Structures are given as structure tokens and as C-alpha cells.
DOTOR-157288 format. One record per residue (C-alpha): residue in three letters; x, y, z. Coordinates in steps of 0.25 Angstrom, whole numbers, plus 2048, in hexadecimal, padded with zeros to 3 digits. Layout:
N
+------+-----+-----+-----+
| type |   X |   Y |   Z |
+------+-----+-----+-----+
|  ALA |   X |   Y |   Z |
...
+------+-----+-----+-----+
END
This chain:
233
+------+-----+-----+-----+
| type |   X |   Y |   Z |
+------+-----+-----+-----+
|  UNK | 7D4 | 84B | 792 |
|  UNK | 7CC | 841 | 79C |
|  UNK | 7D4 | 835 | 7A1 |
|  UNK | 7CF | 827 | 7A4 |
|  UNK | 7D2 | 823 | 7B3 |
|  UNK | 7DC | 819 | 7AE |
|  UNK | 7E3 | 823 | 7A7 |
|  UNK | 7E3 | 82D | 7B2 |
|  UNK | 7E7 | 821 | 7BC |
|  UNK | 7F4 | 81E | 7B3 |
|  UNK | 7F7 | 82D | 7B2 |
|  UNK | 7F7 | 82E | 7C1 |
|  UNK | 7FE | 820 | 7C3 |
|  UNK | 80D | 823 | 7CB |
|  UNK | 81A | 81B | 7C7 |
|  UNK | 818 | 812 | 7D4 |
|  UNK | 809 | 80E | 7D2 |
|  UNK | 80C | 80C | 7C2 |
|  UNK | 819 | 802 | 7C6 |
|  UNK | 811 | 7FB | 7D0 |
|  UNK | 806 | 7F9 | 7C7 |
|  UNK | 80F | 7F4 | 7BB |
|  UNK | 817 | 7EC | 7C6 |
|  UNK | 80B | 7E5 | 7CC |
|  UNK | 801 | 7E3 | 7BF |
|  UNK | 801 | 7D4 | 7B7 |
|  UNK | 7FF | 7D2 | 7A9 |
|  UNK | 7F1 | 7D0 | 7A9 |
|  UNK | 7EC | 7DB | 7B2 |
|  UNK | 7E5 | 7E8 | 7AD |
|  UNK | 7EA | 7F4 | 7B3 |
|  UNK | 7E2 | 802 | 7B5 |
|  UNK | 7D5 | 7FB | 7B4 |
|  UNK | 7C8 | 802 | 7B9 |
|  UNK | 7C0 | 7FA | 7C2 |
|  UNK | 7B3 | 7FE | 7C9 |
|  UNK | 7B7 | 80E | 7C4 |
|  UNK | 7C6 | 80D | 7CB |
|  UNK | 7D3 | 80B | 7C2 |
|  UNK | 7DA | 7FF | 7C7 |
|  UNK | 7E8 | 7FC | 7C7 |
|  UNK | 7E9 | 7EF | 7C3 |
|  UNK | 7DE | 7E4 | 7C0 |
|  UNK | 7E2 | 7D5 | 7C3 |
|  UNK | 7D4 | 7CC | 7C0 |
|  UNK | 7CC | 7D1 | 7CA |
|  UNK | 7D7 | 7D8 | 7D2 |
|  UNK | 7D8 | 7E6 | 7D3 |
|  UNK | 7E6 | 7EC | 7D6 |
|  UNK | 7EA | 7FB | 7DA |
|  UNK | 7F7 | 7FF | 7DD |
|  UNK | 7F8 | 809 | 7E7 |
|  UNK | 805 | 811 | 7EB |
|  UNK | 800 | 819 | 7F5 |
|  UNK | 7F5 | 81A | 7FF |
|  UNK | 7E9 | 811 | 801 |
|  UNK | 7DF | 81C | 803 |
|  UNK | 7DE | 820 | 7F5 |
|  UNK | 7D9 | 811 | 7F2 |
|  UNK | 7CF | 80E | 7FD |
|  UNK | 7C1 | 812 | 7F6 |
|  UNK | 7C7 | 80D | 7EA |
|  UNK | 7CB | 7FF | 7F0 |
|  UNK | 7BF | 7FE | 7F9 |
|  UNK | 7B6 | 800 | 7EE |
|  UNK | 7BE | 7F5 | 7E5 |
|  UNK | 7C0 | 7EA | 7F0 |
|  UNK | 7B0 | 7EA | 7F1 |
|  UNK | 7B0 | 7E3 | 7E2 |
|  UNK | 7BF | 7E0 | 7DF |
|  UNK | 7CC | 7D8 | 7E5 |
|  UNK | 7D5 | 7E7 | 7E6 |
|  UNK | 7E4 | 7E5 | 7E9 |
|  UNK | 7ED | 7F0 | 7ED |
|  UNK | 7FC | 7F1 | 7E9 |
|  UNK | 803 | 7FB | 7F2 |
|  UNK | 812 | 7FB | 7F2 |
|  UNK | 81B | 800 | 7FE |
|  UNK | 828 | 804 | 7FB |
|  UNK | 832 | 7FA | 801 |
|  UNK | 83E | 803 | 7FD |
|  UNK | 83D | 810 | 7F7 |
|  UNK | 847 | 818 | 7F0 |
|  UNK | 845 | 828 | 7EF |
|  UNK | 848 | 831 | 7E4 |
|  UNK | 848 | 841 | 7E3 |
|  UNK | 845 | 845 | 7D8 |
|  UNK | 84E | 852 | 7D2 |
|  UNK | 846 | 85F | 7D2 |
|  UNK | 843 | 85F | 7C2 |
|  UNK | 83F | 850 | 7C3 |
|  UNK | 848 | 84C | 7BA |
|  UNK | 853 | 843 | 7C3 |
|  UNK | 854 | 83F | 7D1 |
|  UNK | 85C | 848 | 7DD |
|  UNK | 85E | 83A | 7E4 |
|  UNK | 859 | 82C | 7E7 |
|  UNK | 859 | 824 | 7F5 |
|  UNK | 853 | 819 | 7FC |
|  UNK | 84A | 81C | 807 |
|  UNK | 84D | 815 | 813 |
|  UNK | 83E | 811 | 817 |
|  UNK | 83A | 803 | 812 |
|  UNK | 82C | 800 | 810 |
|  UNK | 825 | 7F5 | 816 |
|  UNK | 818 | 7EC | 814 |
|  UNK | 811 | 7F0 | 821 |
|  UNK | 812 | 7FE | 81B |
|  UNK | 806 | 7FC | 813 |
|  UNK | 7FB | 7FB | 820 |
|  UNK | 7FE | 80B | 81F |
|  UNK | 7F5 | 809 | 812 |
|  UNK | 7EF | 7FC | 815 |
|  UNK | 7E7 | 804 | 821 |
|  UNK | 7DF | 80C | 817 |
|  UNK | 7D7 | 801 | 813 |
|  UNK | 7D8 | 7F3 | 81A |
|  UNK | 7CB | 7EF | 81A |
|  UNK | 7CC | 7EC | 80A |
|  UNK | 7D3 | 7DF | 80F |
|  UNK | 7C5 | 7DA | 816 |
|  UNK | 7BF | 7DC | 807 |
|  UNK | 7C6 | 7D0 | 802 |
|  UNK | 7CA | 7D9 | 7F6 |
|  UNK | 7D5 | 7E0 | 7F9 |
|  UNK | 7E4 | 7DC | 7F8 |
|  UNK | 7F0 | 7E3 | 7FB |
|  UNK | 7FD | 7E1 | 7F4 |
|  UNK | 809 | 7E8 | 7FA |
|  UNK | 817 | 7EB | 7F2 |
|  UNK | 823 | 7EF | 7F9 |
|  UNK | 82B | 7F8 | 7EE |
|  UNK | 838 | 7FF | 7EC |
|  UNK | 834 | 80B | 7E5 |
|  UNK | 83A | 81A | 7E3 |
|  UNK | 833 | 827 | 7E7 |
|  UNK | 835 | 832 | 7E0 |
|  UNK | 835 | 83F | 7E7 |
|  UNK | 836 | 84C | 7E0 |
|  UNK | 836 | 85B | 7E7 |
|  UNK | 82B | 864 | 7EA |
|  UNK | 82D | 86C | 7F5 |
|  UNK | 81D | 870 | 7F8 |
|  UNK | 81A | 861 | 7F9 |
|  UNK | 825 | 85A | 7FF |
|  UNK | 827 | 861 | 80C |
|  UNK | 828 | 854 | 812 |
|  UNK | 833 | 84F | 80B |
|  UNK | 83B | 85D | 809 |
|  UNK | 834 | 85E | 7FD |
|  UNK | 834 | 851 | 7F7 |
|  UNK | 828 | 84A | 7F4 |
|  UNK | 825 | 83C | 7ED |
|  UNK | 823 | 83D | 7DD |
|  UNK | 821 | 82F | 7D9 |
|  UNK | 826 | 820 | 7DE |
|  UNK | 82B | 815 | 7D5 |
|  UNK | 82C | 807 | 7D6 |
|  UNK | 839 | 800 | 7D7 |
|  UNK | 835 | 7F3 | 7DA |
|  UNK | 82B | 7EA | 7E3 |
|  UNK | 834 | 7E4 | 7ED |
|  UNK | 829 | 7DD | 7F4 |
|  UNK | 818 | 7DB | 7F4 |
|  UNK | 80E | 7D4 | 7FD |
|  UNK | 7FF | 7D1 | 7FA |
|  UNK | 7F5 | 7D5 | 806 |
|  UNK | 7E8 | 7CC | 800 |
|  UNK | 7E1 | 7CA | 80F |
|  UNK | 7E2 | 7D0 | 81D |
|  UNK | 7EB | 7C3 | 81F |
|  UNK | 7F4 | 7C7 | 816 |
|  UNK | 7F6 | 7D6 | 81C |
|  UNK | 7F6 | 7CF | 82C |
|  UNK | 803 | 7C7 | 827 |
|  UNK | 80B | 7D4 | 82A |
|  UNK | 807 | 7D4 | 838 |
|  UNK | 816 | 7D0 | 83F |
|  UNK | 815 | 7C1 | 844 |
|  UNK | 81B | 7C7 | 853 |
|  UNK | 80E | 7CF | 854 |
|  UNK | 806 | 7C8 | 862 |
|  UNK | 7FA | 7C3 | 860 |
|  UNK | 7F3 | 7CF | 863 |
|  UNK | 7FB | 7DD | 860 |
|  UNK | 7F9 | 7EC | 860 |
|  UNK | 7FE | 7F6 | 855 |
|  UNK | 80A | 7F8 | 85E |
|  UNK | 80D | 7E9 | 85D |
|  UNK | 80C | 7E9 | 84F |
|  UNK | 815 | 7F5 | 84C |
|  UNK | 820 | 7F0 | 857 |
|  UNK | 81F | 7E2 | 84F |
|  UNK | 81F | 7E8 | 840 |
|  UNK | 82A | 7F4 | 846 |
|  UNK | 820 | 7FD | 83F |
|  UNK | 819 | 80A | 844 |
|  UNK | 80D | 809 | 84D |
|  UNK | 805 | 80F | 841 |
|  UNK | 806 | 805 | 837 |
|  UNK | 804 | 7FB | 840 |
|  UNK | 7F8 | 800 | 844 |
|  UNK | 7F4 | 802 | 837 |
|  UNK | 7F7 | 7F4 | 834 |
|  UNK | 7EF | 7EF | 840 |
|  UNK | 7E3 | 7F8 | 83B |
|  UNK | 7E5 | 7F1 | 82C |
|  UNK | 7E5 | 7E3 | 832 |
|  UNK | 7DB | 7E5 | 83A |
|  UNK | 7D2 | 7EC | 830 |
|  UNK | 7D4 | 7DF | 827 |
|  UNK | 7D1 | 7D6 | 832 |
|  UNK | 7DE | 7D0 | 833 |
|  UNK | 7E0 | 7D4 | 841 |
|  UNK | 7D6 | 7D8 | 84C |
|  UNK | 7D5 | 7E1 | 85A |
|  UNK | 7D6 | 7D8 | 865 |
|  UNK | 7D6 | 7E2 | 870 |
|  UNK | 7E0 | 7EF | 876 |
|  UNK | 7EC | 7F0 | 87D |
|  UNK | 7ED | 7FC | 885 |
|  UNK | 7E7 | 806 | 879 |
|  UNK | 7EF | 7FD | 86E |
|  UNK | 7E3 | 7F4 | 866 |
|  UNK | 7E8 | 7E6 | 865 |
|  UNK | 7E7 | 7DC | 85A |
|  UNK | 7E8 | 7CC | 854 |
|  UNK | 7E8 | 7C6 | 848 |
|  UNK | 7DA | 7C3 | 844 |
|  UNK | 7D9 | 7B3 | 845 |
|  UNK | 7D3 | 7AE | 835 |
|  UNK | 7CA | 7A3 | 835 |
|  UNK | 7CF | 798 | 82D |
+------+-----+-----+-----+
END
């Protein structure tokens, strides 16, 4: 039996994606709408809203095409709190449930945003980050789960939304820069001020530069130096 794209999308929908879409949708929104050859999660007036629970790379070409003609918003969850549930081998019960010591933070969005920061320059792109509490269900699979002693992620479930932040313009993203930074700074300075890895700080600097929120102003040894871009009144 041939299925429509909308039916295929619904069949493949994961619990976290479905729960976030339900949480985000408003009464007058339309769900699973075909626009320019794509199925859009939520259409709110002229705004196209896509819930993305994994990497942004899968959406890159879709977003480039859609933002050329429509305002588009990505809704992206970060697990501020996570409970890890190990399923019984028969899938009918649980072996354990524990709270992960890791806590997600807002700036982790740069690990994904690094794939498409230039979209902010279109004026048709926004990003809504949700800090959530979630359950991560794991099942035992000896062949696939060698990195976790045989345990692989089966699905993710939303428990609650704890906080949210909308980034509608480059200045909104630049507001994440620590106030303690000097007028000029390197990625290493940024990492130190944020108490984050140099890898994350480098991605943040790249994103902000691509958006035009900061600019290169020189070098200190081999390190690039940046400064906030002055905005015209």
C-alpha cells in the first residue's frame, strides 16, 4: 500500500518529537502541512515551525530552500535534566532508572548551530531552544552498543519543559557572550570566561562571526582575535 508523505512522517515520528510538537502547537496552528514539497511540523499563519530533536545537518538543504521564501523557526530541545532508564531484555519492564549527572546548558546549541549560522542573515530564520527534563530509554544490543557495554538509546521521552529561549536575530545569540569578556578576545578567552571547552567556544565564535555579531580584528600569536560588531543606530 502506498502511503502519503504525511502518513510516512507520522509513522516515523519518535515520542520526544511528538510530545514537543504537541507542547508547542497552539489552537489555530495547522500540523503536518505540505509546503514547497516538504512536510512541515507546524504552520502558524505564515511561520513554518520544525521540531528537530537531533542534528541540524539533516535539515540544512530544506532550510536553505524554505528560508528563501518563508519565515522558518527551528524548535530544539536540550536535556537540562535526564533520567536514564534501562529496559528489560524482553522490553516489558525496566531494570533500572537513574538520574544522569550531566546537565545540559543553553550554549550547547552551538554544537548544532555551527552547521547553519548563516541562515540568520536571511532575516527569515529563528531558533527556539527548550531546556527540558527527559527520559532516555536504553535497550541491550550487544552488536550496536559496544560503546556503552551493549546499551543503546531506544527512544527519548519528554517529562517537562523547564525553560526556553528564543533567538530571532544575531543580537539575541550574541547576548550569550559573557559580560566579563574584554573588548577583544580569542576563542580561548571565551572558553575561560564561560568555563566551557575550547571546542565549544570555537564553534560559538564561528557562529557569531558568520552571523555578523562579532568580527575578526587581529591575532595574538596564532590565535584569532574578535570584537563585537558595532551596530548602526
